[in-house]
C-alpha positions as CSV (number, residue, x, y, z in Angstrom):
1,M,-13.2,-29.8,-19.5
2,I,-15.5,-26.6,-19.1
3,L,-12.2,-24.4,-19.1
4,T,-10.3,-26.5,-21.9
5,L,-13.2,-25.9,-24.3
6,K,-13.8,-21.5,-23.2
7,K,-9.9,-21.7,-23.9
8,I,-10.4,-23.2,-27.5
9,I,-13.5,-21.1,-28.6
10,F,-11.3,-18.4,-27.7
11,L,-8.8,-19.1,-29.5
12,N,-10.6,-20.0,-32.4
13,I,-12.1,-16.6,-32.5
14,T,-8.8,-14.8,-32.0
15,S,-7.4,-17.0,-35.2
16,K,-9.5,-15.0,-37.1
17,F,-8.4,-11.7,-36.0
18,N,-7.0,-9.9,-38.8
19,T,-3.8,-8.3,-37.8
20,N,-4.2,-5.4,-40.6
21,K,-7.6,-4.4,-39.7
22,N,-7.9,-1.0,-39.0
23,L,-10.6,0.4,-36.9
24,S,-11.7,4.1,-37.0
25,Y,-12.0,5.1,-33.8
26,L,-14.3,8.9,-32.9
27,D,-13.6,10.8,-29.8
28,L,-14.8,8.4,-27.4
29,N,-13.9,9.5,-23.7
30,F,-16.2,10.2,-21.6
31,R,-14.4,10.3,-18.4
32,K,-16.2,12.7,-15.7
33,I,-13.6,11.9,-12.5
34,D,-9.8,10.9,-13.5
35,F,-9.1,8.1,-10.5
36,T,-5.9,7.6,-11.5
37,N,-3.0,7.7,-8.8
38,H,-0.4,10.2,-10.6
39,K,2.2,9.6,-7.7
40,K,2.3,6.4,-8.4
41,I,2.8,6.3,-12.0
42,K,5.4,9.1,-11.9
43,S,7.7,6.5,-9.6
44,F,8.0,3.9,-12.3
45,I,7.0,5.7,-15.7
46,F,10.6,6.9,-16.6
47,K,12.3,4.0,-15.8
48,K,13.8,1.6,-18.5
49,D,11.1,-1.1,-19.8
50,F,8.8,-0.2,-17.5
51,Y,6.0,-1.9,-18.6
52,N,7.5,-4.8,-17.2
53,N,6.4,-3.1,-13.9
54,K,3.6,-4.7,-12.0
55,N,1.5,-1.7,-11.5
56,I,1.0,-1.3,-15.6
57,H,-1.6,-3.7,-16.4
58,N,-4.3,-1.7,-16.7
59,F,-2.8,1.0,-18.6
60,D,-3.6,3.9,-16.3
61,F,0.0,5.2,-17.1
62,L,-1.6,6.3,-20.1
63,N,-3.8,9.0,-18.8
64,F,-0.6,10.5,-16.8
65,S,1.3,10.8,-20.3
66,N,-1.5,12.1,-21.8
67,K,-1.3,15.1,-19.0
68,L,2.5,15.2,-19.6
69,G,2.2,15.5,-23.1
70,G,4.7,16.0,-26.1
71,K,6.3,13.7,-27.8
72,I,8.1,12.2,-25.0
73,G,4.7,11.4,-23.7
74,I,3.0,10.0,-26.6
75,N,6.4,7.8,-27.5
76,L,6.8,6.8,-23.8
77,S,3.0,5.5,-24.4
78,K,3.2,3.5,-27.9
79,K,6.6,1.8,-26.5
80,A,4.7,0.5,-23.4
81,I,1.6,-0.5,-25.0
82,F,3.6,-2.2,-27.8
83,G,6.2,-3.8,-25.4
84,W,3.1,-4.7,-23.0
85,Y,1.0,-6.4,-25.7
86,R,4.1,-8.3,-26.9
87,V,4.7,-10.0,-23.7
88,N,1.3,-10.8,-22.5
89,K,-0.9,-11.4,-25.8
90,K,-0.8,-14.9,-25.7
91,K,-1.2,-15.2,-22.1
92,L,-4.9,-17.0,-20.9
93,G,-4.5,-16.4,-17.2
94,F,-2.9,-12.9,-15.5
95,P,-3.1,-9.9,-16.6
96,W,-6.2,-11.2,-18.6
97,L,-8.2,-12.0,-15.5
98,D,-10.3,-9.7,-13.3
99,D,-11.3,-6.0,-15.0
100,S,-8.0,-5.5,-16.1
101,P,-9.1,-6.3,-19.8
102,S,-11.6,-3.5,-19.4
103,K,-10.0,-1.4,-17.7
104,R,-6.9,-1.5,-20.5
105,L,-9.5,-1.1,-23.2
106,I,-11.2,2.0,-22.0
107,N,-7.8,4.2,-21.3
108,L,-6.8,2.8,-24.9
109,L,-9.8,4.0,-26.3
110,Y,-9.5,7.6,-23.9
111,N,-6.5,8.3,-24.9
112,Y,-6.5,7.1,-29.2
113,D,-6.4,10.6,-30.4
114,Y,-3.2,11.4,-28.0
115,I,-1.5,8.2,-28.5
116,N,-1.9,8.6,-32.3
117,S,-1.4,12.3,-32.5
118,S,2.0,11.8,-34.5
119,S,2.0,8.0,-35.3
120,K,2.8,6.6,-38.5
121,V,0.1,4.4,-40.2
122,N,2.0,1.3,-39.2
123,D,1.9,2.2,-35.7
124,K,-1.8,2.9,-35.6
125,K,-2.6,-0.3,-37.3
126,K,-1.1,-2.1,-34.7
127,L,-2.5,0.2,-31.7
128,D,-6.1,-0.5,-33.7
129,S,-5.3,-4.2,-33.5
130,I,-4.5,-4.4,-29.6
131,I,-7.8,-2.4,-29.3
132,Y,-9.7,-5.0,-31.4
133,F,-8.1,-7.7,-29.9
134,H,-9.4,-6.3,-26.0
135,I,-12.6,-6.0,-27.9
136,Q,-12.9,-9.6,-28.6
137,R,-11.6,-10.9,-25.4
138,I,-14.1,-8.7,-23.4
139,L,-17.1,-9.6,-25.5
140,F,-16.1,-13.5,-25.2
141,D,-15.6,-12.8,-21.1
142,F,-18.6,-10.8,-20.4
143,N,-20.4,-14.0,-21.0
144,Y,-18.9,-16.5,-18.9
145,K,-18.4,-14.1,-15.4
146,K,-21.0,-14.1,-12.3
147,I,-22.7,-10.9,-12.0
148,T,-21.0,-10.6,-8.6
149,E,-17.4,-10.4,-10.8
150,L,-18.4,-8.0,-13.1
151,T,-17.3,-4.7,-12.3
152,S,-18.4,-1.0,-13.4
153,F,-15.8,-0.8,-15.8
154,D,-16.2,-4.4,-17.2
155,L,-19.8,-2.9,-18.1
156,V,-17.9,0.5,-19.6
157,A,-15.9,-1.9,-22.0
158,Y,-18.7,-3.7,-23.0
159,L,-21.1,-1.4,-23.7
160,L,-18.3,0.5,-25.7
161,S,-17.1,-2.6,-27.3
162,C,-21.0,-3.4,-28.2
163,S,-21.3,-0.2,-29.6
164,I,-18.0,0.4,-31.4
165,L,-19.1,-3.3,-33.5
166,N,-22.5,-1.9,-33.7
167,R,-23.9,-4.9,-31.6
168,T,-25.7,-2.9,-28.9
169,N,-29.5,-3.3,-28.6
170,E,-32.2,-3.1,-26.1
171,N,-31.6,-6.6,-24.3
172,K,-28.2,-5.7,-23.7
173,I,-28.6,-2.3,-22.1
174,K,-31.2,-3.8,-19.6
175,Y,-28.9,-6.8,-18.7
176,V,-26.5,-4.2,-18.1
177,K,-29.0,-2.4,-15.5
178,F,-30.1,-5.9,-14.1
179,I,-26.0,-6.3,-13.5
180,V,-26.2,-2.8,-11.7
181,D,-29.3,-3.0,-9.7
182,N,-27.8,-5.9,-8.5
183,Q,-24.7,-4.8,-7.0
184,V,-26.6,-1.3,-5.2
185,D,-28.6,-2.4,-2.0
186,K,-32.2,-0.6,-1.3
187,L,-30.6,2.6,0.1
188,G,-28.5,3.3,-2.8
189,M,-24.9,2.1,-1.6
190,H,-22.4,-0.1,-4.0
191,K,-21.9,-3.2,-2.3
192,S,-18.5,-3.3,-1.4
193,Y,-19.4,-0.5,1.1
194,N,-16.2,1.2,0.1
195,L,-16.9,5.3,-0.7
196,L,-14.3,5.4,-3.1
197,E,-15.2,2.1,-4.8
198,H,-19.3,3.8,-5.1
199,S,-17.7,7.2,-6.5
200,K,-16.0,4.8,-9.0
201,F,-19.1,3.2,-10.0
202,I,-21.2,6.3,-10.2
203,N,-18.7,7.8,-12.6
204,N,-18.9,4.6,-14.6
205,L,-22.4,5.0,-14.6
206,N,-22.5,8.6,-15.8
207,E,-19.6,7.5,-18.5
208,I,-22.2,4.6,-19.6
209,K,-25.1,7.2,-19.7
210,N,-22.9,9.3,-22.5
211,I,-21.5,6.2,-24.3
212,L,-25.8,5.6,-24.8
213,L,-26.3,9.1,-25.4
214,F,-23.3,9.3,-28.1
215,F,-24.3,6.4,-30.0
216,K,-28.0,7.8,-30.3
217,L,-29.1,4.8,-28.0
218,E,-33.1,5.6,-26.9
219,Q,-32.2,3.6,-23.2
220,S,-29.8,6.6,-22.3
221,N,-31.7,7.9,-19.4
222,I,-32.6,4.0,-17.8
223,F,-29.6,5.0,-15.9
224,D,-30.7,8.3,-14.1
225,K,-32.6,7.0,-11.0
226,I,-29.9,5.0,-9.7
227,I,-27.4,7.7,-10.5
228,L,-29.8,9.8,-8.3
229,K,-30.1,7.3,-5.8
230,M,-26.2,6.8,-5.6
231,T,-25.3,10.2,-5.7
232,S,-27.6,11.3,-3.1
233,I,-26.4,8.8,-0.2
234,L,-22.6,9.5,-1.5
235,N,-23.5,13.6,-0.4
236,E,-24.4,12.1,3.1
237,Y,-21.3,10.1,3.7
238,F,-18.8,13.0,4.4
239,H,-17.1,13.9,7.8
240,Y,-17.2,17.5,9.5
241,D,-13.6,17.6,7.8
242,G,-14.6,17.2,4.3
243,T,-13.4,13.2,4.2
244,L,-14.7,10.2,3.6
245,P,-14.8,7.5,6.3
246,L,-12.4,4.6,6.4
247,F,-14.1,1.7,6.1
248,N,-13.0,-1.4,3.6
249,G,-10.4,0.0,1.9
250,S,-11.8,3.7,1.6
251,N,-9.0,6.5,1.4
252,N,-9.1,9.9,0.2
253,I,-6.7,10.6,-2.6
254,Y,-9.4,11.7,-4.8
255,T,-12.1,12.9,-2.5
256,K,-12.2,16.5,-4.1
257,S,-12.8,15.4,-7.4
258,I,-15.4,13.6,-5.6
259,Y,-16.6,16.5,-3.9
260,K,-16.6,18.7,-6.6
261,S,-18.4,16.7,-8.9
262,L,-21.0,16.5,-6.4
263,N,-21.0,19.9,-5.8
264,K,-22.2,20.3,-9.1
265,E,-25.0,18.3,-8.9
266,S,-27.5,21.3,-7.9
267,Y,-30.6,19.2,-7.8
268,L,-29.7,17.3,-4.9
269,K,-31.4,17.3,-1.7
270,K,-30.7,15.8,1.3
271,R,-32.2,12.7,1.9
272,E,-33.9,11.3,5.0
273,F,-32.8,7.6,5.6
274,S,-35.2,4.7,7.2
275,N,-33.7,2.0,9.4
276,I,-31.1,0.2,7.5
277,N,-30.2,-3.6,7.9
278,N,-27.4,-3.6,6.5
279,G,-24.7,-1.2,5.7
280,I,-22.9,1.8,6.7
281,A,-25.5,3.5,9.1
282,F,-24.9,6.9,10.1
283,Y,-26.0,10.0,12.6
284,S,-25.5,13.5,11.9
285,D,-26.4,17.2,13.4
286,K,-25.4,20.5,13.3
287,Y,-22.1,19.7,15.0
288,K,-21.3,15.8,15.2
289,K,-21.1,12.9,12.5
290,I,-21.3,9.3,13.3
291,F,-20.8,6.6,10.9
292,F,-21.1,2.7,12.2
293,D,-19.9,-0.4,10.3
294,V,-23.0,-2.9,10.7
295,V,-22.4,-4.7,6.9
296,Q,-23.2,-8.6,6.5
297,P,-20.3,-9.9,4.9
298,S,-20.9,-12.4,2.2
299,S,-19.0,-14.8,-0.2
300,D,-19.3,-13.1,-3.2
301,M,-16.3,-11.5,-5.0
302,I,-18.2,-7.8,-4.6
303,S,-17.2,-8.2,-0.6
304,S,-13.7,-9.7,-1.6
305,N,-12.3,-6.2,-0.1
306,L,-14.5,-5.9,3.1
307,S,-12.4,-5.6,6.2
308,A,-12.7,-7.3,9.5
309,G,-14.3,-4.1,11.1
310,T,-17.6,-5.3,12.3
311,L,-19.1,-2.8,14.4
312,S,-16.3,-0.4,14.3
313,F,-17.2,3.5,14.1
314,E,-15.8,6.8,13.2
315,L,-16.7,10.3,14.3
316,S,-16.4,13.9,13.3
317,G,-17.0,16.8,15.4
318,F,-16.7,20.9,15.3
319,G,-14.8,20.9,11.8
320,E,-12.5,18.1,12.4
321,K,-12.3,14.1,13.1
322,I,-11.6,12.4,16.2
323,I,-12.6,8.6,16.0
324,T,-11.2,7.1,13.1
325,N,-10.6,3.7,11.5
326,C,-6.4,3.0,10.5
327,G,-7.0,3.9,6.7
328,A,-5.8,2.4,3.5
329,S,-3.3,2.8,1.0
330,E,-2.8,2.3,-3.0
331,S,0.7,3.8,-2.9
332,F,2.5,1.0,-4.2
333,G,1.2,-2.0,-5.0
334,K,-2.1,-3.2,-3.1
335,N,-3.8,-2.2,0.2
336,P,-1.8,-3.9,3.1
337,E,-3.6,-6.8,4.7
338,Y,-2.8,-5.7,8.4
339,L,-5.0,-2.5,7.6
340,R,-8.0,-4.9,7.3
341,Y,-7.6,-6.4,10.3
342,S,-9.9,-5.8,13.3
343,A,-7.3,-4.6,15.3
344,A,-7.0,-1.6,12.8
345,H,-10.4,-0.3,13.3
346,S,-12.3,1.1,16.4
347,T,-13.9,-2.1,17.3
348,I,-14.1,-4.9,19.6
349,V,-11.5,-7.1,19.4
350,L,-11.5,-10.8,21.1
351,Q,-8.1,-13.0,21.9
352,N,-6.4,-10.1,19.1
353,T,-8.5,-12.5,16.3
354,N,-9.8,-11.2,13.1
355,I,-13.8,-10.8,13.0
356,S,-13.4,-12.2,9.4
357,E,-11.0,-14.3,7.9
358,I,-8.8,-11.9,5.1
359,K,-7.5,-13.9,2.1
360,E,-6.1,-11.7,-0.4
361,N,-8.1,-11.3,-3.4
362,H,-10.5,-13.6,-1.9
363,P,-14.1,-13.0,-0.1
364,H,-14.1,-13.6,3.3
365,T,-14.3,-17.7,3.9
366,K,-14.9,-17.2,7.7
367,F,-17.4,-14.0,8.6
368,P,-20.1,-13.4,11.1
369,Q,-23.2,-15.1,9.5
370,S,-25.4,-12.9,11.4
371,V,-25.1,-9.0,11.8
372,V,-28.3,-7.3,13.1
373,F,-28.1,-3.8,13.4
374,R,-31.6,-1.5,15.0
375,K,-32.1,2.3,15.2
376,E,-34.6,3.9,18.1
377,T,-34.8,7.7,18.0
378,D,-36.4,10.5,20.0
379,Q,-36.4,13.8,20.6
380,Q,-33.4,13.6,23.4
381,K,-30.9,10.6,21.5
382,E,-30.4,8.5,18.9
383,V,-29.7,4.6,19.9
384,L,-27.7,2.7,17.1
385,E,-27.4,-1.1,18.3
386,A,-25.9,-3.9,17.0
387,S,-24.5,-7.3,17.1
388,H,-23.0,-9.8,15.4
389,N,-21.6,-13.7,15.4
390,G,-18.1,-13.5,13.8
391,Y,-16.5,-14.9,17.1
392,L,-19.4,-17.7,17.7
393,K,-17.8,-20.4,16.2
394,K,-14.4,-20.1,17.5
395,F,-15.0,-18.9,21.1
396,N,-18.7,-18.8,21.5
397,K,-19.3,-15.3,22.3
398,I,-21.4,-12.7,20.9
399,I,-20.4,-9.4,20.6
400,K,-23.1,-6.4,21.0
401,R,-22.2,-2.5,20.5
402,K,-24.9,0.3,21.4
403,I,-24.2,4.1,20.6
404,I,-26.0,6.5,22.4
405,I,-25.9,9.8,20.7
406,S,-27.3,13.3,22.4
407,K,-29.2,15.2,20.3
408,N,-29.2,18.3,22.3
409,E,-25.4,17.7,23.8
410,N,-22.3,17.0,22.0
411,K,-22.2,13.5,23.2
412,L,-22.2,9.9,22.8
413,S,-21.8,6.7,25.4
414,G,-21.2,3.5,24.5
415,E,-22.3,-0.1,25.9
416,D,-20.0,-2.5,24.1
417,S,-20.7,-6.4,25.7
418,L,-19.0,-9.6,25.4
419,I,-21.6,-12.4,25.6
420,S,-21.3,-16.1,26.1
421,Y,-23.4,-18.5,24.2
422,K,-22.5,-21.7,26.3
423,N,-21.1,-21.9,30.0
424,K,-17.6,-22.2,29.7
425,N,-14.5,-21.3,31.8
426,D,-12.0,-20.0,29.3
427,R,-9.9,-16.8,30.1
428,L,-10.4,-14.9,26.7
429,I,-8.7,-11.5,26.5
430,Y,-10.8,-8.8,25.2
431,H,-9.5,-5.5,23.4
432,I,-11.6,-2.0,23.0
433,R,-9.7,-0.2,20.1
434,F,-10.4,3.6,20.0
435,H,-8.2,4.9,17.2
436,L,-7.6,8.7,17.1
437,A,-7.0,11.0,14.5
438,D,-3.6,12.8,14.1
439,E,-1.7,15.7,16.0
440,M,-4.5,14.9,19.4
441,I,-2.6,15.6,22.7
442,L,-3.8,13.2,25.2
443,N,-3.8,13.7,29.2
444,F,-4.8,11.2,31.9
445,T,-7.0,12.2,34.6
446,N,-5.6,10.8,38.3
447,N,-8.1,7.5,38.2
448,K,-6.7,6.1,34.9
449,K,-10.4,6.2,34.1
450,N,-10.1,9.6,32.1
451,I,-8.5,11.3,29.4
452,I,-8.7,14.6,28.3
453,I,-8.1,14.9,24.1
454,K,-7.1,18.1,23.1
455,T,-7.2,18.1,19.2
456,K,-5.5,20.0,16.8
457,L,-8.2,22.7,16.1
458,K,-7.9,23.0,20.2
459,N,-11.0,21.7,20.8
460,I,-11.2,19.6,24.3
461,W,-13.1,16.2,24.4
462,L,-13.3,14.1,27.7
463,F,-13.4,10.3,27.3
464,K,-14.6,8.2,30.0
465,S,-14.8,4.6,30.9
466,D,-15.9,2.4,33.7
467,A,-12.7,0.6,33.4
468,E,-8.7,2.0,33.4
469,L,-8.0,3.3,30.2
470,I,-4.7,2.5,28.2
471,I,-3.0,4.7,25.5
472,E,-1.1,2.6,22.9
473,D,0.7,3.6,19.5
474,S,-1.5,3.6,16.1
475,I,-1.0,4.7,12.5
476,S,-3.3,6.8,10.3
477,V,-2.8,6.0,6.4
478,D,-4.4,7.9,4.3
479,N,-4.0,10.1,0.9
480,N,-0.7,7.5,0.5
481,I,0.9,9.2,3.8
482,T,1.3,7.2,6.9
483,K,1.1,9.3,10.0
484,P,1.9,8.5,13.7
485,T,-1.0,8.5,16.3
486,K,-2.7,7.1,19.0
487,Q,-5.6,4.8,20.4
488,I,-7.4,4.5,23.8
489,V,-7.6,1.0,24.2
490,I,-10.5,-0.9,26.9
491,K,-8.2,-4.2,27.7
492,G,-10.3,-6.6,29.9
493,I,-10.2,-10.6,30.5
494,L,-13.4,-12.3,29.6
495,S,-14.0,-14.9,32.4
496,D,-18.1,-14.6,33.2
497,K,-21.2,-15.0,31.1
498,K,-21.3,-11.3,30.0
499,V,-19.3,-8.4,30.1
500,M,-20.4,-4.9,29.5
501,E,-18.0,-1.9,29.2
502,K,-19.4,1.4,29.0
503,W,-17.7,4.6,28.0
504,S,-18.7,8.0,26.6
505,L,-17.0,11.2,24.8
506,E,-17.9,14.7,25.3
507,K,-16.9,17.5,24.4
508,I,-16.2,20.4,27.0
């Protein structure tokens, strides 16, 4: 009944829409970093009636055609916009769900002058009508979405729409700030715990600030503190090869642009971070950097793209990555679900079962209800220790990982524990996986408990374990490139109340 009422209200609004409405737009382009996947768009934009392609709904193709320039790009853009609108304007579901309408409006406005640079009056009126329709839809939907369902693109589109219609006021800006604060944790990390999404969020906050400045609104500085906080923490989340760690769907397609943007912020200083109880913990010194996934999943939409990689870690040292997760892709369509599985992460996997249930486009319905993290530090070492109960309900097991980092040596040691909550005699198989970066050469020692790793920069590392080790095939997916790699695996059978596997990795 409520949904039907919402549809009726929306249809009443749009029925008053004047198709000859000719809005006048100024140069509204506030983009700082272009997160358009130009390679993906190039693969379909020159095909006939490409506006039927499933990848078109965000209108990112406009950013590609703008760079293409000339009459070819303009005609391609207009044909696609008008064709898409003709097919989809009367739909009430997809593609009017999530933040697709907001991304379309932003791209339409940011490329407005380009699209109209050789347009006749009728084409301009048609484009204005499409923009006006999107504005009304965004303003209508904004009031019905939950705070955790609104993305930073929704916030940009909402403030743009309000400002264009001269409806922006102090209360609306404060509400947007309230939403932003609820989507960022205490350290300044976006709650997707995806470093790429975190970067997009910062970029959109900068766009919001510029929108408020452009329309001469006094609250333009209201986002300054959180932009600084989010930017300063992002500055810490780079490996020593210059890449972002691959947690929760992150990739490095846009990392150069992100890093370039960060370097422009000359006022940024290195921040010291105290203990966290939720997020991606990290340690760094002159030669090595470690990232550790201790995110507490939730049922909020903002967590819908979290991977099942609880307690996974990544390591880089001496200018290159050593231990990684398998990564993510956005080359065609969405990130493959198997790259979100626990087995695609450098973590502990029990009975080949995901730690969290993976469900496309939805938050996890089953996930660890308790992820506990603590950190200890002294002059000799730093200890990162965490546990989760993701296997408690199904297998009655608690998983615990302790990483001991030597401050004065290029070494880290691990203690991975599988603890039985109840006395059961079930024999369960576990795998502890260490996915390696590409171009590694591996050699066993005689006892099969040590592996010598030669990296592509010809550094030598020694991986040791109390148990016999296995080498298995793996893949590395980053920058939309899939490379074959290897992984070191500790495999065992859990039949006792507690099993602890000790391992270490040291540069020699």
